[in-house]
MDAnalysis code that builds the backbone (N, CA, C; Angstrom):
import MDAnalysis as mda
import numpy as np

u = mda.Universe.empty(582, n_residues=194, atom_resindex=np.repeat(np.arange(194), 3), trajectory=True)
u.add_TopologyAttr("name", ["N", "CA", "C"] * 194)
u.add_TopologyAttr("resid", np.arange(1, 195))
u.add_TopologyAttr("resname", ["UNK", "UNK", "UNK", "UNK", "UNK", "UNK", "UNK", "UNK", "UNK", "UNK", "UNK", "UNK", "UNK", "UNK", "UNK", "UNK", "UNK", "UNK", "UNK", "UNK", "UNK", "UNK", "UNK", "UNK", "UNK", "UNK", "UNK", "UNK", "UNK", "UNK", "UNK", "UNK", "UNK", "UNK", "UNK", "UNK", "UNK", "UNK", "UNK", "UNK", "UNK", "UNK", "UNK", "UNK", "UNK", "UNK", "UNK", "UNK", "UNK", "UNK", "UNK", "UNK", "UNK", "UNK", "UNK", "UNK", "UNK", "UNK", "UNK", "UNK", "UNK", "UNK", "UNK", "UNK", "UNK", "UNK", "UNK", "UNK", "UNK", "UNK", "UNK", "UNK", "UNK", "UNK", "UNK", "UNK", "UNK", "UNK", "UNK", "UNK", "UNK", "UNK", "UNK", "UNK", "UNK", "UNK", "UNK", "UNK", "UNK", "UNK", "UNK", "UNK", "UNK", "UNK", "UNK", "UNK", "UNK", "UNK", "UNK", "UNK", "UNK", "UNK", "UNK", "UNK", "UNK", "UNK", "UNK", "UNK", "UNK", "UNK", "UNK", "UNK", "UNK", "UNK", "UNK", "UNK", "UNK", "UNK", "UNK", "UNK", "UNK", "UNK", "UNK", "UNK", "UNK", "UNK", "UNK", "UNK", "UNK", "UNK", "UNK", "UNK", "UNK", "UNK", "UNK", "UNK", "UNK", "UNK", "UNK", "UNK", "UNK", "UNK", "UNK", "UNK", "UNK", "UNK", "UNK", "UNK", "UNK", "UNK", "UNK", "UNK", "UNK", "UNK", "UNK", "UNK", "UNK", "UNK", "UNK", "UNK", "UNK", "UNK", "UNK", "UNK", "UNK", "UNK", "UNK", "UNK", "UNK", "UNK", "UNK", "UNK", "UNK", "UNK", "UNK", "UNK", "UNK", "UNK", "UNK", "UNK", "UNK", "UNK", "UNK", "UNK", "UNK", "UNK", "UNK", "UNK", "UNK", "UNK", "UNK", "UNK", "UNK", "UNK"])
u.atoms.positions = np.array([
    [-7.236, 21.203, -9.195],
    [-5.925, 21.568, -9.645],
    [-4.920, 21.526, -8.517],
    [-3.708, 21.798, -8.844],
    [-2.610, 21.791, -7.891],
    [-2.754, 22.983, -6.956],
    [-2.769, 22.723, -5.659],
    [-2.932, 23.805, -4.690],
    [-1.643, 24.094, -3.937],
    [-0.564, 23.450, -4.303],
    [0.716, 23.710, -3.676],
    [1.208, 22.522, -2.871],
    [2.515, 22.427, -2.782],
    [3.141, 21.362, -2.008],
    [3.014, 21.691, -0.537],
    [3.086, 20.662, 0.297],
    [3.081, 20.923, 1.727],
    [4.227, 20.180, 2.375],
    [4.435, 20.442, 3.643],
    [5.501, 19.791, 4.373],
    [6.857, 20.431, 4.141],
    [6.881, 21.608, 3.540],
    [8.156, 22.241, 3.258],
    [8.700, 21.843, 1.900],
    [8.003, 20.948, 1.214],
    [8.442, 20.539, -0.111],
    [8.133, 21.590, -1.150],
    [8.767, 21.477, -2.279],
    [8.593, 22.454, -3.353],
    [7.668, 21.945, -4.450],
    [7.273, 20.679, -4.358],
    [6.513, 20.081, -5.439],
    [7.417, 19.481, -6.494],
    [8.724, 19.682, -6.329],
    [9.714, 19.127, -7.250],
    [10.313, 17.859, -6.640],
    [10.763, 16.914, -7.475],
    [11.389, 15.706, -6.929],
    [12.612, 16.045, -6.088],
    [12.806, 15.270, -5.045],
    [13.965, 15.481, -4.201],
    [14.005, 14.465, -3.085],
    [15.029, 14.553, -2.237],
    [15.155, 13.602, -1.142],
    [15.235, 14.284, 0.220],
    [15.003, 15.593, 0.280],
    [14.996, 16.302, 1.556],
    [13.689, 16.085, 2.297],
    [13.648, 16.551, 3.541],
    [12.427, 16.453, 4.326],
    [11.280, 17.147, 3.611],
    [10.172, 16.431, 3.425],
    [9.002, 16.991, 2.768],
    [9.018, 16.906, 1.256],
    [10.154, 16.578, 0.659],
    [10.235, 16.414, -0.798],
    [9.997, 14.943, -1.136],
    [9.477, 14.683, -2.317],
    [9.159, 13.323, -2.740],
    [9.865, 12.971, -4.036],
    [10.100, 11.704, -4.197],
    [10.544, 11.145, -5.459],
    [9.598, 9.991, -5.754],
    [8.441, 10.316, -6.279],
    [7.363, 9.376, -6.608],
    [6.527, 9.032, -5.382],
    [5.695, 9.968, -4.959],
    [4.728, 9.710, -3.893],
    [3.699, 8.711, -4.410],
    [3.539, 7.577, -3.709],
    [2.692, 6.494, -4.224],
    [1.389, 6.292, -3.461],
    [1.343, 6.619, -2.176],
    [0.130, 6.389, -1.395],
    [0.182, 7.289, -0.170],
    [-0.983, 7.541, 0.398],
    [-1.081, 8.340, 1.614],
    [-2.235, 7.810, 2.440],
    [-2.084, 7.839, 3.756],
    [-3.157, 7.419, 4.649],
    [-3.103, 8.271, 5.908],
    [-4.235, 8.350, 6.591],
    [-4.315, 9.074, 7.851],
    [-4.135, 8.080, 8.982],
    [-3.229, 8.398, 9.899],
    [-2.971, 7.522, 11.026],
    [-3.959, 7.726, 12.152],
    [-3.968, 6.821, 13.115],
    [-4.866, 6.946, 14.265],
    [-4.533, 8.170, 15.117],
    [-3.341, 8.716, 14.926],
    [-2.899, 9.905, 15.636],
    [-3.242, 11.190, 14.885],
    [-3.931, 11.070, 13.729],
    [-4.302, 12.232, 12.925],
    [-3.203, 12.722, 12.007],
    [-2.046, 12.067, 12.031],
    [-0.957, 12.439, 11.135],
    [-1.157, 11.807, 9.764],
    [-0.566, 12.415, 8.742],
    [-0.599, 11.876, 7.384],
    [0.686, 11.099, 7.140],
    [0.557, 9.861, 6.668],
    [1.689, 8.991, 6.363],
    [1.716, 8.809, 4.854],
    [2.859, 9.119, 4.218],
    [2.960, 9.088, 2.759],
    [4.099, 8.174, 2.322],
    [3.813, 7.295, 1.363],
    [4.828, 6.396, 0.799],
    [5.646, 7.167, -0.228],
    [6.921, 7.344, 0.055],
    [7.855, 8.039, -0.829],
    [8.649, 6.955, -1.565],
    [8.069, 6.473, -2.648],
    [8.500, 5.279, -3.377],
    [9.995, 5.235, -3.666],
    [10.498, 6.154, -4.453],
    [11.882, 6.074, -4.921],
    [12.894, 6.546, -3.896],
    [12.444, 7.187, -2.816],
    [13.334, 7.516, -1.707],
    [13.309, 6.440, -0.625],
    [12.539, 5.370, -0.839],
    [12.508, 4.210, 0.059],
    [12.214, 4.592, 1.506],
    [11.155, 5.385, 1.678],
    [10.821, 5.821, 3.033],
    [9.336, 6.149, 3.130],
    [8.903, 6.332, 4.366],
    [7.575, 6.847, 4.667],
    [7.785, 8.194, 5.333],
    [7.109, 9.229, 4.821],
    [7.192, 10.555, 5.415],
    [5.900, 10.831, 6.178],
    [6.021, 11.528, 7.280],
    [4.884, 11.796, 8.160],
    [4.719, 13.305, 8.303],
    [3.457, 13.756, 8.158],
    [3.125, 15.177, 8.192],
    [2.003, 15.430, 9.186],
    [1.989, 16.626, 9.757],
    [0.896, 17.031, 10.628],
    [-0.392, 17.074, 9.805],
    [-1.464, 16.501, 10.331],
    [-2.720, 16.441, 9.593],
    [-3.407, 17.771, 9.426],
    [-3.076, 18.766, 10.246],
    [-3.703, 20.081, 10.174],
    [-2.799, 21.082, 9.458],
    [-1.569, 21.217, 9.922],
    [-0.671, 22.230, 9.357],
    [0.048, 21.742, 8.099],
    [0.059, 20.428, 7.881],
    [0.739, 19.783, 6.748],
    [2.260, 19.898, 6.839],
    [2.774, 20.255, 7.973],
    [4.216, 20.396, 8.148],
    [4.865, 19.032, 8.374],
    [6.052, 18.867, 7.820],
    [6.824, 17.639, 7.969],
    [7.097, 17.377, 9.446],
    [6.910, 16.105, 9.877],
    [7.177, 15.715, 11.258],
    [8.423, 14.840, 11.356],
    [8.429, 13.727, 10.611],
    [9.566, 12.813, 10.613],
    [9.398, 11.838, 9.462],
    [10.431, 11.055, 9.213],
    [10.352, 9.996, 8.203],
    [11.054, 8.768, 8.750],
    [10.764, 7.630, 8.146],
    [11.458, 6.405, 8.520],
    [11.602, 5.516, 7.299],
    [12.622, 4.656, 7.366],
    [12.938, 3.761, 6.268],
    [14.166, 4.237, 5.520],
    [14.984, 3.275, 5.138],
    [16.133, 3.519, 4.274],
    [16.130, 2.421, 3.224],
    [16.819, 2.652, 2.129],
    [16.847, 1.690, 1.040],
    [17.572, 0.412, 1.459],
    [16.911, -0.724, 1.279],
    [17.553, -1.993, 1.576],
    [16.568, -3.125, 1.743],
    [17.114, -4.285, 2.056],
    [16.307, -5.495, 2.204],
    [16.264, -6.003, 3.646],
    [17.041, -5.415, 4.545],
    [17.074, -5.857, 5.935],
    [15.775, -5.456, 6.642],
    [15.543, -6.028, 7.811],
    [14.365, -5.678, 8.592],
    [14.365, -4.184, 8.883],
    [13.231, -3.546, 8.655],
    [13.106, -2.115, 8.882],
    [13.509, -1.252, 7.711],
    [14.185, -1.835, 6.716],
    [14.514, -1.103, 5.506],
    [13.400, -1.310, 4.478],
    [13.314, -0.416, 3.513],
    [12.258, -0.455, 2.507],
    [12.856, -0.433, 1.104],
    [12.150, -1.096, 0.178],
    [12.481, -0.983, -1.250],
    [11.195, -0.687, -1.998],
    [11.063, 0.543, -2.412],
    [9.940, 1.002, -3.228],
    [8.581, 0.745, -2.584],
    [8.293, 1.427, -1.458],
    [6.972, 1.289, -0.838],
    [5.881, 1.828, -1.757],
    [4.820, 1.037, -1.907],
    [3.744, 1.403, -2.828],
    [2.381, 1.542, -2.177],
    [2.177, 0.950, -1.007],
    [0.872, 0.996, -0.371],
    [0.994, 1.085, 1.137],
    [0.041, 1.797, 1.759],
    [0.035, 2.004, 3.204],
    [-1.359, 1.775, 3.761],
    [-1.443, 1.131, 4.929],
    [-2.720, 0.997, 5.627],
    [-2.469, 0.668, 7.093],
    [-3.295, 1.244, 7.956],
    [-3.238, 0.929, 9.379],
    [-4.191, -0.215, 9.685],
    [-3.769, -1.102, 10.592],
    [-4.623, -2.213, 11.008],
    [-5.419, -1.823, 12.250],
    [-6.172, -2.771, 12.782],
    [-7.015, -2.524, 13.950],
    [-6.240, -2.275, 15.225],
    [-4.942, -2.579, 15.233],
    [-4.088, -2.318, 16.392],
    [-3.257, -1.053, 16.213],
    [-3.585, -0.246, 15.200],
    [-2.908, 1.019, 14.909],
    [-1.462, 0.853, 14.451],
    [-1.165, -0.281, 13.827],
    [0.148, -0.500, 13.232],
    [0.061, -0.242, 11.734],
    [1.123, 0.356, 11.179],
    [1.165, 0.693, 9.756],
    [1.780, -0.450, 8.964],
    [1.029, -0.964, 7.975],
    [1.525, -1.991, 7.058],
    [1.969, -1.280, 5.792],
    [3.197, -1.569, 5.358],
    [3.791, -0.915, 4.191],
    [4.062, -1.986, 3.129],
    [3.335, -1.931, 2.013],
    [3.565, -2.870, 0.909],
    [4.828, -2.445, 0.178],
    [5.761, -3.382, 0.028],
    [7.025, -3.129, -0.664],
    [7.069, -4.018, -1.896],
    [6.832, -3.439, -3.033],
    [6.733, -4.231, -4.258],
    [8.018, -4.985, -4.574],
    [9.159, -4.340, -4.502],
    [10.405, -4.971, -4.922],
    [10.929, -5.967, -3.880],
    [10.711, -5.705, -2.596],
    [11.108, -6.667, -1.562],
    [10.119, -7.816, -1.436],
    [9.011, -7.753, -2.153],
    [7.995, -8.820, -2.148],
    [7.543, -9.151, -0.735],
    [7.243, -8.108, 0.030],
    [6.796, -8.308, 1.408],
    [5.993, -7.101, 1.865],
    [5.409, -7.249, 3.037],
    [4.762, -6.144, 3.730],
    [5.466, -5.989, 5.071],
    [5.981, -4.797, 5.341],
    [6.636, -4.510, 6.610],
    [5.667, -3.760, 7.510],
    [5.743, -4.037, 8.810],
    [4.811, -3.467, 9.781],
    [5.599, -2.600, 10.776],
    [5.085, -1.371, 10.987],
    [5.720, -0.397, 11.878],
    [4.682, 0.141, 12.850],
    [5.136, 0.629, 14.013],
    [4.224, 1.343, 14.894],
    [4.108, 2.784, 14.402],
    [3.269, 3.604, 15.064],
    [3.023, 4.966, 14.586],
    [4.258, 5.857, 14.674],
    [5.250, 5.438, 15.436],
    [6.485, 6.211, 15.542],
    [7.542, 5.776, 14.529],
    [7.202, 4.782, 13.686],
    [8.137, 4.327, 12.665],
    [9.070, 3.231, 13.117],
    [8.799, 2.638, 14.277],
    [9.621, 1.527, 14.756],
    [9.196, 0.236, 14.076],
    [10.160, -0.487, 13.523],
    [9.879, -1.739, 12.831],
    [9.392, -2.790, 13.826],
    [8.306, -3.506, 13.465],
    [7.763, -4.569, 14.311],
    [8.023, -5.947, 13.732],
    [7.637, -6.145, 12.467],
    [7.844, -7.421, 11.781],
    [7.465, -7.249, 10.315],
    [7.676, -8.300, 9.531],
    [7.248, -8.284, 8.135],
    [6.664, -9.644, 7.791],
    [5.939, -9.709, 6.668],
    [5.418, -10.985, 6.171],
    [5.506, -11.007, 4.654],
    [5.749, -12.203, 4.112],
    [5.881, -12.356, 2.664],
    [5.014, -13.484, 2.111],
    [4.182, -14.087, 2.949],
    [3.218, -15.085, 2.501],
    [1.873, -14.817, 3.175],
    [0.805, -15.192, 2.482],
    [-0.549, -15.125, 3.019],
    [-1.255, -16.401, 2.600],
    [-1.820, -17.103, 3.551],
    [-2.550, -18.332, 3.263],
    [-1.655, -19.341, 2.534],
    [-0.369, -19.339, 2.884],
    [0.584, -20.250, 2.265],
    [1.023, -19.853, 0.866],
    [0.577, -18.697, 0.387],
    [0.903, -18.226, -0.961],
    [1.886, -17.053, -0.838],
    [2.996, -17.149, -1.560],
    [4.011, -16.099, -1.508],
    [3.517, -14.820, -2.167],
    [3.813, -13.681, -1.545],
    [3.600, -12.385, -2.180],
    [4.722, -12.189, -3.182],
    [4.384, -11.776, -4.400],
    [5.405, -11.571, -5.416],
    [5.646, -10.097, -5.722],
    [4.604, -9.292, -5.722],
    [4.730, -7.869, -6.023],
    [3.571, -7.133, -5.344],
    [3.585, -7.112, -3.990],
    [2.479, -6.452, -3.289],
    [2.446, -4.966, -3.629],
    [1.299, -4.511, -4.106],
    [1.221, -3.146, -4.617],
    [0.371, -2.228, -3.738],
    [-0.861, -2.589, -3.509],
    [-1.776, -1.743, -2.732],
    [-2.308, -2.548, -1.558],
    [-2.816, -1.831, -0.558],
    [-3.166, -2.480, 0.695],
    [-4.298, -1.703, 1.362],
    [-5.186, -2.409, 2.069],
    [-6.293, -1.765, 2.784],
    [-6.698, -2.636, 3.968],
    [-7.234, -2.018, 5.007],
    [-7.713, -2.723, 6.189],
    [-9.196, -3.040, 6.021],
    [-9.564, -4.313, 6.195],
    [-10.952, -4.777, 6.093],
    [-11.411, -5.065, 7.516],
    [-12.020, -4.075, 8.159],
    [-12.359, -4.162, 9.579],
    [-13.317, -5.312, 9.890],
    [-14.310, -5.537, 9.018],
    [-15.291, -6.591, 9.267],
    [-14.654, -7.973, 9.335],
    [-13.600, -8.179, 8.566],
    [-12.898, -9.462, 8.581],
    [-11.685, -9.446, 9.510],
    [-11.405, -8.276, 10.103],
    [-10.207, -8.110, 10.919],
    [-8.990, -8.579, 10.121],
    [-8.883, -8.080, 8.873],
    [-7.856, -8.573, 7.954],
    [-7.256, -7.441, 7.130],
    [-5.973, -7.587, 6.829],
    [-5.294, -6.685, 5.906],
    [-5.424, -7.284, 4.512],
    [-5.827, -6.473, 3.537],
    [-6.032, -6.925, 2.166],
    [-4.912, -6.362, 1.301],
    [-4.248, -7.244, 0.547],
    [-3.093, -6.857, -0.262],
    [-3.330, -7.272, -1.707],
    [-3.160, -6.338, -2.650],
    [-3.229, -6.702, -4.066],
    [-1.817, -7.017, -4.549],
    [-1.683, -8.102, -5.314],
    [-0.391, -8.527, -5.847],
    [-0.400, -8.299, -7.345],
    [0.430, -7.369, -7.795],
    [0.418, -6.940, -9.192],
    [1.020, -7.967, -10.145],
    [1.855, -8.855, -9.648],
    [2.464, -9.853, -10.522],
    [1.561, -11.075, -10.705],
    [0.952, -11.542, -9.625],
    [0.124, -12.749, -9.699],
    [-1.338, -12.437, -9.972],
    [-1.701, -11.153, -9.899],
    [-3.082, -10.708, -10.071],
    [-4.008, -11.407, -9.080],
    [-3.525, -11.444, -7.828],
    [-4.302, -12.027, -6.732],
    [-4.574, -10.959, -5.686],
    [-5.633, -11.198, -4.927],
    [-5.946, -10.388, -3.764],
    [-5.807, -11.297, -2.558],
    [-5.008, -10.872, -1.581],
    [-4.760, -11.662, -0.379],
    [-5.387, -10.957, 0.820],
    [-5.919, -11.734, 1.759],
    [-6.405, -11.189, 3.025],
    [-5.683, -11.899, 4.157],
    [-4.937, -11.137, 4.934],
    [-4.219, -11.677, 6.084],
    [-5.017, -11.322, 7.322],
    [-5.689, -12.331, 7.891],
    [-6.564, -12.091, 9.033],
    [-5.871, -12.294, 10.356],
    [-6.365, -11.596, 11.351],
    [-5.875, -11.797, 12.707],
    [-6.289, -13.193, 13.152],
    [-5.417, -13.872, 13.844],
    [-5.739, -15.202, 14.332],
    [-5.726, -16.266, 13.253],
    [-5.065, -16.007, 12.130],
    [-4.895, -17.028, 11.105],
    [-6.028, -17.171, 10.107],
    [-6.961, -16.232, 10.062],
    [-8.071, -16.309, 9.097],
    [-7.631, -15.696, 7.774],
    [-6.778, -16.419, 7.033],
    [-6.213, -15.910, 5.789],
    [-7.003, -16.422, 4.587],
    [-6.914, -15.679, 3.475],
    [-7.567, -16.098, 2.233],
    [-6.819, -15.487, 1.052],
    [-6.908, -16.174, -0.094],
    [-6.333, -15.664, -1.335],
    [-7.342, -15.874, -2.446],
    [-7.551, -14.839, -3.276],
    [-8.464, -14.930, -4.408],
    [-7.693, -14.675, -5.696],
    [-7.861, -15.548, -6.696],
    [-7.375, -15.281, -8.050],
    [-8.442, -14.421, -8.706],
    [-8.144, -13.148, -8.869],
    [-9.163, -12.202, -9.319],
    [-9.392, -12.188, -10.809],
    [-8.353, -12.404, -11.566],
    [-8.417, -12.005, -12.951],
    [-8.294, -13.152, -13.931],
    [-9.068, -14.192, -13.739],
    [-9.087, -15.247, -14.740],
    [-9.485, -14.630, -16.072],
    [-8.707, -14.886, -17.081],
    [-8.989, -14.334, -18.403],
    [-8.183, -13.085, -18.721],
    [-7.563, -12.471, -17.718],
    [-6.726, -11.306, -17.974],
    [-5.286, -11.762, -18.171],
    [-4.607, -11.213, -19.151],
    [-3.198, -11.535, -19.394],
    [-2.474, -10.275, -19.827],
    [-1.241, -10.434, -20.242],
    [-0.504, -9.313, -20.815],
    [-0.113, -8.291, -19.786],
    [-0.456, -7.042, -20.042],
    [0.001, -5.938, -19.214],
    [-1.013, -5.542, -18.143],
    [-1.903, -6.430, -17.788],
    [-2.892, -6.132, -16.760],
    [-2.212, -5.856, -15.428],
    [-2.663, -4.812, -14.736],
    [-2.157, -4.502, -13.409],
    [-3.319, -4.209, -12.469],
    [-3.075, -4.420, -11.184],
    [-4.052, -4.064, -10.166],
    [-3.699, -2.682, -9.637],
    [-4.704, -1.861, -9.458],
    [-4.485, -0.539, -8.892],
    [-4.847, -0.544, -7.425],
    [-5.539, 0.479, -6.998],
    [-5.908, 0.602, -5.597],
    [-6.932, -0.415, -5.166],
    [-6.966, -0.641, -3.869],
    [-7.954, -1.528, -3.261],
    [-8.567, -0.772, -2.088],
    [-9.891, -0.902, -1.935],
    [-10.552, -0.263, -0.802],
    [-11.640, -1.189, -0.275],
    [-12.060, -0.913, 0.928],
    [-13.134, -1.674, 1.556],
    [-14.298, -0.714, 1.768],
    [-15.482, -1.091, 1.263],
    [-16.646, -0.218, 1.391],
    [-17.270, -0.369, 2.770],
    [-18.158, 0.569, 3.098],
    [-18.867, 0.481, 4.377],
    [-19.819, -0.709, 4.403],
    [-20.070, -1.330, 3.249],
    [-20.936, -2.504, 3.167],
    [-20.143, -3.801, 3.263],
    [-18.812, -3.686, 3.501],
    [-17.991, -4.868, 3.686],
    [-17.586, -5.563, 2.399],
    [-17.412, -4.806, 1.333],
    [-16.966, -5.373, 0.056],
    [-15.581, -4.830, -0.281],
    [-14.729, -5.699, -0.814],
    [-13.433, -5.245, -1.313],
    [-13.607, -4.858, -2.779],
    [-13.127, -3.673, -3.134],
    [-13.187, -3.190, -4.505],
    [-11.748, -2.997, -4.983],
    [-11.436, -3.543, -6.160],
    [-10.091, -3.473, -6.709],
    [-10.154, -2.791, -8.076],
    [-9.275, -1.813, -8.289],
    [-9.165, -1.165, -9.595],
    [-8.258, -2.018, -10.479],
    [-8.697, -2.211, -11.731],
    [-7.946, -3.047, -12.675],
    [-7.675, -2.239, -13.939],
    [-6.430, -2.307, -14.403],
    [-6.061, -1.668, -15.660],
    [-5.631, -2.761, -16.630],
    [-6.403, -2.951, -17.670],
    [-6.160, -3.985, -18.686],
    [-6.080, -3.294, -20.047],
    [-4.972, -2.571, -20.320],
    [-4.903, -1.743, -21.523],
    [-5.013, -2.515, -22.832],
    [-4.641, -3.802, -22.814],
    [-4.748, -4.594, -24.038],
    [-6.123, -5.227, -24.188],
    [-6.993, -4.992, -23.205],
    [-8.354, -5.513, -23.207],
    [-8.379, -7.020, -23.443],
    [-7.530, -7.726, -22.676],
    [-7.450, -9.175, -22.835],
    [-8.480, -9.915, -22.002],
    [-9.043, -9.232, -21.021],
    [-9.991, -9.897, -20.132],
    [-11.421, -9.549, -20.476],
    [-12.324, -9.922, -19.578],
    [-13.749, -9.697, -19.817],
    [-14.176, -8.271, -19.489],
    [-13.501, -7.280, -20.085],
    [-13.830, -5.884, -19.814],
    [-13.404, -5.024, -20.989],
    [-13.693, -3.725, -20.842],
    [-13.230, -2.783, -21.867],
    [-11.841, -2.247, -21.549],
    [-11.199, -2.806, -20.545],
    [-9.836, -2.423, -20.243],
    [-9.622, -1.787, -18.892],
    [-10.637, -1.111, -18.361],
    [-10.465, -0.387, -17.096],
    [-11.719, -0.612, -16.261],
    [-11.594, -1.385, -15.185],
    [-12.778, -1.760, -14.427],
    [-12.514, -1.709, -12.929],
    [-13.584, -1.751, -12.180],
    [-13.537, -1.984, -10.753],
    [-14.161, -3.347, -10.518],
    [-13.468, -4.212, -9.793],
    [-13.981, -5.537, -9.483],
    [-14.388, -5.600, -8.027],
    [-15.522, -6.243, -7.757],
    [-15.995, -6.448, -6.385],
    [-15.644, -7.871, -5.971],
    [-15.066, -8.006, -4.770],
    [-14.756, -9.330, -4.241],
    [-15.883, -9.762, -3.337],
])
């Protein structure tokens, strides 16, 4: 059950420090801080990992470098940089642990990102894995140019969406799929292994 808001927030929607307007993802940074995607406030909020107190936030609404539009997924790479999936900007922006903008990317393996939703670090491949909710593809952006793209959902149509993506300790990518119209080879709600 609900155990209470943290970071000074009230648990109610808002735009103040520690308040959220559609919290979409959270990850633990290499510094032990919690980084949370505040979707509709177009920012990432950072909290102390122990006390849960608000530390700082970064990002403002926009399309320019360093600005965010509806962040939906967060993951740190092997160099301790935070990748932020921005569904509406159709890109992934990369920041250091202090929230300084480094760069962004909008293609993987020559394929444009259309609606990057969730993201995870695949250490064994030294690659960032991004699920694209519009194309129903899973992309892996590898260090040193080892990129790949998989069409995951042959047979799925309609309102199918990709949910979270994670990498298991056995080196498998697992993607949550929601197919409410049951158009694909499932009962509507599945986990797919890549």
